[in-house]
PANUSE-511756 format. One record per atom (N, C-alpha, C, O): residue number from 0; residue in one letter; atom name; x, y, z. Coordinates in Angstrom, 2 decimals. Example, Ala and Ser with C-alpha at 12.3 -4.5 7.8 and 13.67 -1.06 7.14 Angstrom:
residues 2
@k:0	r:A	a:N	X:13.19	Y:-5.69	Z:7.80
@k:0	r:A	a:CA	X:12.30	Y:-4.50	Z:7.80
@k:0	r:A	a:C	X:13.20	Y:-3.30	Z:7.80
@k:0	r:A	a:O	X:14.24	Y:-3.32	Z:8.46
@k:1	r:S	a:N	X:12.85	Y:-2.25	Z:7.08
@k:1	r:S	a:CA	X:13.67	Y:-1.06	Z:7.14
@k:1	r:S	a:C	X:12.90	Y:0.03	Z:7.87
@k:1	r:S	a:O	X:13.41	Y:1.14	Z:8.04
This chain:
residues 59
@k:0	r:M	a:N	X:9.57	Y:-0.50	Z:-4.83
@k:0	r:M	a:CA	X:8.43	Y:-0.99	Z:-4.10
@k:0	r:M	a:C	X:7.86	Y:0.12	Z:-3.21
@k:0	r:M	a:O	X:6.65	Y:0.30	Z:-3.13
@k:1	r:L	a:N	X:8.73	Y:0.86	Z:-2.54
@k:1	r:L	a:CA	X:8.24	Y:1.91	Z:-1.65
@k:1	r:L	a:C	X:7.59	Y:3.04	Z:-2.43
@k:1	r:L	a:O	X:6.61	Y:3.62	Z:-1.97
@k:2	r:D	a:N	X:8.13	Y:3.36	Z:-3.60
@k:2	r:D	a:CA	X:7.49	Y:4.38	Z:-4.44
@k:2	r:D	a:C	X:6.07	Y:3.95	Z:-4.82
@k:2	r:D	a:O	X:5.15	Y:4.76	Z:-4.83
@k:3	r:Y	a:N	X:5.92	Y:2.68	Z:-5.12
@k:3	r:Y	a:CA	X:4.60	Y:2.13	Z:-5.46
@k:3	r:Y	a:C	X:3.65	Y:2.25	Z:-4.28
@k:3	r:Y	a:O	X:2.49	Y:2.65	Z:-4.45
@k:4	r:V	a:N	X:4.12	Y:1.91	Z:-3.08
@k:4	r:V	a:CA	X:3.27	Y:1.98	Z:-1.89
@k:4	r:V	a:C	X:2.85	Y:3.42	Z:-1.60
@k:4	r:V	a:O	X:1.70	Y:3.67	Z:-1.24
@k:5	r:V	a:N	X:3.77	Y:4.36	Z:-1.76
@k:5	r:V	a:CA	X:3.42	Y:5.77	Z:-1.56
@k:5	r:V	a:C	X:2.37	Y:6.19	Z:-2.57
@k:5	r:V	a:O	X:1.39	Y:6.85	Z:-2.21
@k:6	r:K	a:N	X:2.56	Y:5.83	Z:-3.82
@k:6	r:K	a:CA	X:1.58	Y:6.18	Z:-4.86
@k:6	r:K	a:C	X:0.23	Y:5.54	Z:-4.57
@k:6	r:K	a:O	X:-0.81	Y:6.20	Z:-4.70
@k:7	r:L	a:N	X:0.23	Y:4.29	Z:-4.17
@k:7	r:L	a:CA	X:-1.01	Y:3.59	Z:-3.86
@k:7	r:L	a:C	X:-1.71	Y:4.23	Z:-2.66
@k:7	r:L	a:O	X:-2.94	Y:4.28	Z:-2.61
@k:8	r:T	a:N	X:-0.93	Y:4.71	Z:-1.71
@k:8	r:T	a:CA	X:-1.49	Y:5.34	Z:-0.51
@k:8	r:T	a:C	X:-2.07	Y:6.72	Z:-0.82
@k:8	r:T	a:O	X:-3.18	Y:7.04	Z:-0.40
@k:9	r:K	a:N	X:-1.32	Y:7.53	Z:-1.54
@k:9	r:K	a:CA	X:-1.70	Y:8.92	Z:-1.74
@k:9	r:K	a:C	X:-2.61	Y:9.15	Z:-2.94
@k:9	r:K	a:O	X:-3.50	Y:10.00	Z:-2.90
@k:10	r:T	a:N	X:-2.39	Y:8.39	Z:-4.01
@k:10	r:T	a:CA	X:-3.16	Y:8.60	Z:-5.25
@k:10	r:T	a:C	X:-3.49	Y:7.26	Z:-5.89
@k:10	r:T	a:O	X:-3.05	Y:6.96	Z:-7.00
@k:11	r:S	a:N	X:-4.25	Y:6.46	Z:-5.19
@k:11	r:S	a:CA	X:-4.51	Y:5.09	Z:-5.66
@k:11	r:S	a:C	X:-5.14	Y:5.05	Z:-7.05
@k:11	r:S	a:O	X:-4.92	Y:4.09	Z:-7.80
@k:12	r:G	a:N	X:-5.92	Y:6.04	Z:-7.39
@k:12	r:G	a:CA	X:-6.54	Y:6.06	Z:-8.72
@k:12	r:G	a:C	X:-5.56	Y:6.25	Z:-9.85
@k:12	r:G	a:O	X:-5.88	Y:6.01	Z:-11.01
@k:13	r:A	a:N	X:-4.35	Y:6.69	Z:-9.52
@k:13	r:A	a:CA	X:-3.33	Y:6.94	Z:-10.55
@k:13	r:A	a:C	X:-2.46	Y:5.71	Z:-10.81
@k:13	r:A	a:O	X:-1.65	Y:5.71	Z:-11.74
@k:14	r:V	a:N	X:-2.61	Y:4.66	Z:-10.01
@k:14	r:V	a:CA	X:-1.83	Y:3.44	Z:-10.23
@k:14	r:V	a:C	X:-2.28	Y:2.81	Z:-11.54
@k:14	r:V	a:O	X:-3.47	Y:2.68	Z:-11.80
@k:15	r:C	a:N	X:-1.30	Y:2.42	Z:-12.36
@k:15	r:C	a:CA	X:-1.63	Y:1.85	Z:-13.67
@k:15	r:C	a:C	X:-0.66	Y:0.72	Z:-14.01
@k:15	r:C	a:O	X:0.21	Y:0.37	Z:-13.21
@k:16	r:E	a:N	X:-0.82	Y:0.17	Z:-15.17
@k:16	r:E	a:CA	X:-0.02	Y:-0.98	Z:-15.61
@k:16	r:E	a:C	X:1.47	Y:-0.67	Z:-15.58
@k:16	r:E	a:O	X:2.27	Y:-1.56	Z:-15.29
@k:17	r:V	a:N	X:1.85	Y:0.55	Z:-15.88
@k:17	r:V	a:CA	X:3.27	Y:0.93	Z:-15.87
@k:17	r:V	a:C	X:3.88	Y:0.68	Z:-14.49
@k:17	r:V	a:O	X:5.03	Y:0.25	Z:-14.38
@k:18	r:D	a:N	X:3.11	Y:0.96	Z:-13.44
@k:18	r:D	a:CA	X:3.60	Y:0.74	Z:-12.08
@k:18	r:D	a:C	X:3.84	Y:-0.75	Z:-11.82
@k:18	r:D	a:O	X:4.81	Y:-1.13	Z:-11.17
@k:19	r:L	a:N	X:2.95	Y:-1.57	Z:-12.33
@k:19	r:L	a:CA	X:3.10	Y:-3.02	Z:-12.14
@k:19	r:L	a:C	X:4.27	Y:-3.56	Z:-12.94
@k:19	r:L	a:O	X:4.99	Y:-4.45	Z:-12.47
@k:20	r:V	a:N	X:4.46	Y:-3.04	Z:-14.12
@k:20	r:V	a:CA	X:5.61	Y:-3.46	Z:-14.94
@k:20	r:V	a:C	X:6.91	Y:-3.13	Z:-14.22
@k:20	r:V	a:O	X:7.85	Y:-3.93	Z:-14.22
@k:21	r:A	a:N	X:6.96	Y:-1.95	Z:-13.61
@k:21	r:A	a:CA	X:8.17	Y:-1.56	Z:-12.86
@k:21	r:A	a:C	X:8.42	Y:-2.50	Z:-11.69
@k:21	r:A	a:O	X:9.57	Y:-2.84	Z:-11.41
@k:22	r:L	a:N	X:7.37	Y:-2.92	Z:-11.00
@k:22	r:L	a:CA	X:7.53	Y:-3.86	Z:-9.89
@k:22	r:L	a:C	X:8.01	Y:-5.22	Z:-10.38
@k:22	r:L	a:O	X:8.87	Y:-5.84	Z:-9.77
@k:23	r:R	a:N	X:7.45	Y:-5.66	Z:-11.50
@k:23	r:R	a:CA	X:7.85	Y:-6.97	Z:-12.04
@k:23	r:R	a:C	X:9.30	Y:-6.96	Z:-12.50
@k:23	r:R	a:O	X:9.93	Y:-8.01	Z:-12.57
@k:24	r:A	a:N	X:9.83	Y:-5.79	Z:-12.82
@k:24	r:A	a:CA	X:11.23	Y:-5.68	Z:-13.25
@k:24	r:A	a:C	X:12.19	Y:-5.75	Z:-12.07
@k:24	r:A	a:O	X:13.40	Y:-5.79	Z:-12.28
@k:25	r:Q	a:N	X:11.68	Y:-5.78	Z:-10.84
@k:25	r:Q	a:CA	X:12.53	Y:-5.73	Z:-9.64
@k:25	r:Q	a:C	X:13.36	Y:-7.00	Z:-9.39
@k:25	r:Q	a:O	X:14.51	Y:-6.78	Z:-9.01
@k:26	r:P	a:N	X:13.01	Y:-8.20	Z:-9.51
@k:26	r:P	a:CA	X:11.78	Y:-8.78	Z:-10.03
@k:26	r:P	a:C	X:10.83	Y:-9.20	Z:-8.89
@k:26	r:P	a:O	X:11.23	Y:-9.90	Z:-7.96
@k:27	r:L	a:N	X:9.63	Y:-8.76	Z:-9.00
@k:27	r:L	a:CA	X:8.57	Y:-9.21	Z:-8.11
@k:27	r:L	a:C	X:7.51	Y:-9.89	Z:-8.96
@k:27	r:L	a:O	X:7.23	Y:-9.44	Z:-10.07
@k:28	r:N	a:N	X:6.93	Y:-10.96	Z:-8.45
@k:28	r:N	a:CA	X:5.89	Y:-11.62	Z:-9.22
@k:28	r:N	a:C	X:4.52	Y:-11.11	Z:-8.75
@k:28	r:N	a:O	X:4.43	Y:-10.31	Z:-7.82
@k:29	r:D	a:N	X:3.47	Y:-11.58	Z:-9.38
@k:29	r:D	a:CA	X:2.13	Y:-11.10	Z:-9.06
@k:29	r:D	a:C	X:1.74	Y:-11.40	Z:-7.62
@k:29	r:D	a:O	X:1.01	Y:-10.61	Z:-7.01
@k:30	r:R	a:N	X:2.19	Y:-12.50	Z:-7.07
@k:30	r:R	a:CA	X:1.91	Y:-12.82	Z:-5.67
@k:30	r:R	a:C	X:2.58	Y:-11.81	Z:-4.74
@k:30	r:R	a:O	X:1.99	Y:-11.37	Z:-3.76
@k:31	r:D	a:N	X:3.81	Y:-11.44	Z:-5.07
@k:31	r:D	a:CA	X:4.52	Y:-10.43	Z:-4.28
@k:31	r:D	a:C	X:3.78	Y:-9.10	Z:-4.31
@k:31	r:D	a:O	X:3.64	Y:-8.43	Z:-3.28
@k:32	r:I	a:N	X:3.31	Y:-8.73	Z:-5.48
@k:32	r:I	a:CA	X:2.58	Y:-7.46	Z:-5.64
@k:32	r:I	a:C	X:1.27	Y:-7.52	Z:-4.86
@k:32	r:I	a:O	X:0.88	Y:-6.53	Z:-4.24
@k:33	r:L	a:N	X:0.60	Y:-8.64	Z:-4.90
@k:33	r:L	a:CA	X:-0.62	Y:-8.82	Z:-4.11
@k:33	r:L	a:C	X:-0.32	Y:-8.67	Z:-2.62
@k:33	r:L	a:O	X:-1.06	Y:-8.00	Z:-1.90
@k:34	r:D	a:N	X:0.75	Y:-9.30	Z:-2.16
@k:34	r:D	a:CA	X:1.13	Y:-9.20	Z:-0.75
@k:34	r:D	a:C	X:1.43	Y:-7.75	Z:-0.36
@k:34	r:D	a:O	X:1.01	Y:-7.30	Z:0.70
@k:35	r:I	a:N	X:2.14	Y:-7.03	Z:-1.20
@k:35	r:I	a:CA	X:2.43	Y:-5.61	Z:-0.95
@k:35	r:I	a:C	X:1.13	Y:-4.84	Z:-0.79
@k:35	r:I	a:O	X:0.98	Y:-4.06	Z:0.15
@k:36	r:N	a:N	X:0.20	Y:-5.07	Z:-1.70
@k:36	r:N	a:CA	X:-1.09	Y:-4.38	Z:-1.64
@k:36	r:N	a:C	X:-1.85	Y:-4.73	Z:-0.37
@k:36	r:N	a:O	X:-2.39	Y:-3.84	Z:0.29
@k:37	r:Q	a:N	X:-1.90	Y:-5.99	Z:-0.02
@k:37	r:Q	a:CA	X:-2.67	Y:-6.41	Z:1.15
@k:37	r:Q	a:C	X:-2.10	Y:-5.84	Z:2.44
@k:37	r:Q	a:O	X:-2.85	Y:-5.42	Z:3.32
@k:38	r:V	a:N	X:-0.79	Y:-5.83	Z:2.57
@k:38	r:V	a:CA	X:-0.17	Y:-5.27	Z:3.78
@k:38	r:V	a:C	X:-0.46	Y:-3.77	Z:3.85
@k:38	r:V	a:O	X:-0.82	Y:-3.26	Z:4.91
@k:39	r:M	a:N	X:-0.29	Y:-3.07	Z:2.75
@k:39	r:M	a:CA	X:-0.51	Y:-1.63	Z:2.74
@k:39	r:M	a:C	X:-1.96	Y:-1.28	Z:3.08
@k:39	r:M	a:O	X:-2.21	Y:-0.40	Z:3.91
@k:40	r:V	a:N	X:-2.91	Y:-1.95	Z:2.45
@k:40	r:V	a:CA	X:-4.31	Y:-1.59	Z:2.70
@k:40	r:V	a:C	X:-4.76	Y:-2.02	Z:4.10
@k:40	r:V	a:O	X:-5.63	Y:-1.38	Z:4.69
@k:41	r:Y	a:N	X:-4.17	Y:-3.08	Z:4.63
@k:41	r:Y	a:CA	X:-4.50	Y:-3.48	Z:6.00
@k:41	r:Y	a:C	X:-4.09	Y:-2.39	Z:6.99
@k:41	r:Y	a:O	X:-4.87	Y:-1.99	Z:7.85
@k:42	r:F	a:N	X:-2.85	Y:-1.91	Z:6.86
@k:42	r:F	a:CA	X:-2.39	Y:-0.86	Z:7.77
@k:42	r:F	a:C	X:-3.18	Y:0.42	Z:7.58
@k:42	r:F	a:O	X:-3.49	Y:1.10	Z:8.56
@k:43	r:A	a:N	X:-3.52	Y:0.76	Z:6.35
@k:43	r:A	a:CA	X:-4.33	Y:1.96	Z:6.10
@k:43	r:A	a:C	X:-5.70	Y:1.81	Z:6.77
@k:43	r:A	a:O	X:-6.19	Y:2.75	Z:7.40
@k:44	r:Y	a:N	X:-6.30	Y:0.65	Z:6.64
@k:44	r:Y	a:CA	X:-7.61	Y:0.39	Z:7.25
@k:44	r:Y	a:C	X:-7.54	Y:0.49	Z:8.77
@k:44	r:Y	a:O	X:-8.34	Y:1.19	Z:9.39
@k:45	r:V	a:N	X:-6.58	Y:-0.21	Z:9.37
@k:45	r:V	a:CA	X:-6.46	Y:-0.22	Z:10.83
@k:45	r:V	a:C	X:-6.20	Y:1.19	Z:11.35
@k:45	r:V	a:O	X:-6.79	Y:1.59	Z:12.36
@k:46	r:N	a:N	X:-5.34	Y:1.93	Z:10.69
@k:46	r:N	a:CA	X:-5.05	Y:3.29	Z:11.14
@k:46	r:N	a:C	X:-6.27	Y:4.19	Z:11.04
@k:46	r:N	a:O	X:-6.50	Y:5.02	Z:11.92
@k:47	r:R	a:N	X:-7.05	Y:4.05	Z:9.99
@k:47	r:R	a:CA	X:-8.25	Y:4.87	Z:9.84
@k:47	r:R	a:C	X:-9.31	Y:4.50	Z:10.88
@k:47	r:R	a:O	X:-9.99	Y:5.38	Z:11.41
@k:48	r:V	a:N	X:-9.45	Y:3.24	Z:11.18
@k:48	r:V	a:CA	X:-10.39	Y:2.82	Z:12.23
@k:48	r:V	a:C	X:-9.94	Y:3.39	Z:13.57
@k:48	r:V	a:O	X:-10.75	Y:3.94	Z:14.31
@k:49	r:A	a:N	X:-8.67	Y:3.26	Z:13.88
@k:49	r:A	a:CA	X:-8.14	Y:3.78	Z:15.14
@k:49	r:A	a:C	X:-8.31	Y:5.30	Z:15.21
@k:49	r:A	a:O	X:-8.75	Y:5.82	Z:16.24
@k:50	r:D	a:N	X:-7.99	Y:5.99	Z:14.15
@k:50	r:D	a:CA	X:-8.16	Y:7.45	Z:14.13
@k:50	r:D	a:C	X:-9.61	Y:7.82	Z:14.31
@k:50	r:D	a:O	X:-9.93	Y:8.76	Z:15.05
@k:51	r:G	a:N	X:-10.50	Y:7.10	Z:13.65
@k:51	r:G	a:CA	X:-11.93	Y:7.38	Z:13.73
@k:51	r:G	a:C	X:-12.51	Y:7.14	Z:15.11
@k:51	r:G	a:O	X:-13.51	Y:7.76	Z:15.48
@k:52	r:L	a:N	X:-11.90	Y:6.26	Z:15.87
@k:52	r:L	a:CA	X:-12.35	Y:5.96	Z:17.22
@k:52	r:L	a:C	X:-11.59	Y:6.76	Z:18.28
@k:52	r:L	a:O	X:-11.85	Y:6.63	Z:19.47
@k:53	r:G	a:N	X:-10.65	Y:7.58	Z:17.83
@k:53	r:G	a:CA	X:-9.88	Y:8.39	Z:18.76
@k:53	r:G	a:C	X:-8.85	Y:7.62	Z:19.56
@k:53	r:G	a:O	X:-8.42	Y:8.07	Z:20.62
@k:54	r:V	a:N	X:-8.44	Y:6.47	Z:19.06
@k:54	r:V	a:CA	X:-7.43	Y:5.66	Z:19.74
@k:54	r:V	a:C	X:-6.09	Y:6.38	Z:19.68
@k:54	r:V	a:O	X:-5.67	Y:6.83	Z:18.61
@k:55	r:R	a:N	X:-5.43	Y:6.48	Z:20.81
@k:55	r:R	a:CA	X:-4.11	Y:7.10	Z:20.89
@k:55	r:R	a:C	X:-3.14	Y:6.12	Z:21.53
@k:55	r:R	a:O	X:-3.50	Y:5.37	Z:22.43
@k:56	r:V	a:N	X:-1.91	Y:6.13	Z:21.05
@k:56	r:V	a:CA	X:-0.87	Y:5.23	Z:21.56
@k:56	r:V	a:C	X:-0.06	Y:5.99	Z:22.61
@k:56	r:V	a:O	X:0.35	Y:7.13	Z:22.39
@k:57	r:D	a:N	X:0.16	Y:5.35	Z:23.75
@k:57	r:D	a:CA	X:0.99	Y:5.94	Z:24.78
@k:57	r:D	a:C	X:2.45	Y:5.96	Z:24.35
@k:57	r:D	a:O	X:2.90	Y:5.05	Z:23.65
@k:58	r:D	a:N	X:3.18	Y:6.97	Z:24.77
@k:58	r:D	a:CA	X:4.61	Y:7.07	Z:24.44
@k:58	r:D	a:C	X:5.41	Y:6.02	Z:25.13
@k:58	r:D	a:O	X:6.63	Y:5.97	Z:24.96
């Protein structure tokens, strides 16, 4: 699952059916895969918005 998330994050255009087959063999169902995608893209979106606005987190 983490390999899939890294691939989706870094090279989303390279994700293909083989990646989904590997996830289903875990076994994850299509709903699980959808949830993985939604969580990953939400965090990517929020981080990019924060970065774009110069938001910094205090230590």
